[in-house]
C-alpha positions in Angstrom: -0.1 0.4 0.3 1.7 3.3 -0.9 1.6 6.1 1.3 0.6 9.5 0.8 1.8 12.9 2.4 -0.6 13.7 5.2 -1.2 17.2 3.9 -1.9 15.9 0.4 -4.3 13.5 2.2 -6.0 16.5 4.3 -5.8 18.6 1.3 -8.2 15.8 -0.9 -11.1 15.1 2.0 -11.0 19.2 2.3 -11.4 19.1 -1.9 -14.0 16.5 -1.3 -15.9 17.7 1.3 -16.0 21.3 -0.8 -16.9 20.0 -3.9 -18.3 16.4 -3.6 -19.2 16.2 -7.3 -15.5 16.6 -8.8 -14.5 14.8 -11.7 -10.8 13.1 -11.5 -9.4 15.1 -14.0 -10.6 18.5 -11.8 -9.1 17.6 -9.0 -5.8 16.0 -10.6 -5.6 19.6 -11.5 -6.0 21.3 -8.7 -3.2 19.1 -6.9 -1.3 20.0 -9.8 -1.8 23.8 -9.1 -0.8 23.2 -5.5 1.7 20.5 -5.6 3.3 20.3 -8.8 3.9 17.5 -11.1 6.6 15.7 -9.0 6.8 12.9 -8.1 3.4 12.2 -6.0 2.2 10.3 -8.3 -1.1 12.5 -10.0 -2.1 10.3 -12.4 -5.7 9.7 -12.4 -5.4 5.9 -11.5 -3.3 6.8 -8.2 -6.2 9.7 -7.8 -8.9 6.6 -7.6 -6.6 4.8 -5.4 -5.9 7.3 -3.2 -9.7 8.4 -2.8 -10.8 4.8 -2.5 -8.6 2.7 0.0 -7.0 5.9 1.8 -9.3 8.0 2.3 -12.9 5.6 2.1 -14.2 7.4 -0.5 -17.0 5.7 -3.2 -18.6 7.7 -5.7 -22.5 7.4 -5.4 -25.3 8.3 -7.5 -27.4 11.7 -5.9 -30.8 10.6 -4.9 -33.1 13.5 -6.6 -37.6 12.6 -5.9 -39.7 14.7 -8.1 -42.0 17.0 -5.7 -44.9 16.7 -8.4 -45.4 12.5 -7.7 -48.0 13.1 -4.8 -49.8 10.0 -4.8 -53.5 11.9 -4.0 -52.6 14.0 -7.0 -51.9 10.8 -9.2 -55.2 9.1 -8.0 -57.7 12.0 -8.6 -56.1 12.3 -12.4 -57.0 8.7 -13.3 -60.1 9.3 -11.6 -60.6 12.2 -13.7 -59.4 10.6 -16.7 -62.2 7.8 -16.4 -64.9 9.6 -16.3 -64.2 10.7 -20.0 -62.6 7.5 -21.7 -65.3 5.6 -23.6 -63.5 3.4 -26.0 -59.5 3.3 -27.4 -59.9 5.1 -30.9 -60.3 8.4 -28.8 -56.3 8.2 -27.8 -54.8 11.1 -28.3 -51.0 10.7 -28.4 -48.4 13.4 -27.4 -44.8 13.5 -26.9 -43.1 16.5 -24.8 -39.2 17.0 -24.7 -38.2 19.5 -22.7 -35.0 21.4 -21.3 -34.2 23.4 -18.4 -31.6 24.5 -16.3 -30.8 21.2 -14.3 -30.0 19.1 -17.6 -26.8 20.3 -16.5 -26.6 19.2 -13.2 -23.8 16.6 -12.1 -25.2 12.9 -11.4 -22.9 11.7 -9.1 -20.9 12.7 -6.0 -18.3 11.5 -3.6 -18.7 10.1 -0.3 -17.3 8.6 2.9 -19.0 4.4 2.7 -21.8 4.5 4.1 -22.8 8.1 3.8 -25.1 9.4 1.5 -23.8 11.4 -1.2 -25.5 15.2 0.1 -25.4 18.2 -2.6 -27.1 21.5 -2.5 -28.3 22.5 -5.4 -30.2 25.4 -6.4 -33.9 26.1 -6.2 -34.3 27.8 -9.2 -34.2 25.3 -12.2 -34.3 28.2 -14.9 -36.2 29.0 -18.2 -38.0 25.4 -19.0 -38.4 25.0 -23.2 -40.7 22.5 -24.3 -41.7 20.6 -27.9 -45.2 18.8 -28.1 -45.0 16.6 -31.3 -49.3 15.1 -31.4 -50.0 12.1 -33.8 -53.3 11.0 -33.6 -54.1 7.6 -34.7 -57.2 6.4 -36.6 -58.9 2.8 -36.9 -60.1 2.2 -40.8 -61.8 -1.4 -40.3 
């Protein structure tokens, strides 16, 4: 097992707490700026080994939950739609695609083993842009 300078370990530990969603290349650039490119062994694979084995970190998916998915609201919508539905040919298929400011938010973060990856993200998601496409199906029997 390779031993690292305690100052290097301390720096990486603090960096992970401040920037849990970092990419290895970003940490590598910070380490090179701080410690230079000497014999510190700052390759991407060395940084991964240092993170996983010396600091006990693992890469985790950030957990997000949809605020809009309230079961009572979904049940009310299904009940409302059932009152209008009478036969399959009346279906209208609509496809929607959209984007907002949260599409660029990173999905993974680093945290200690056994701990959740908690990242504070901005509340506002920016302007939403949507495109709708509709396709009508008719039975020609």
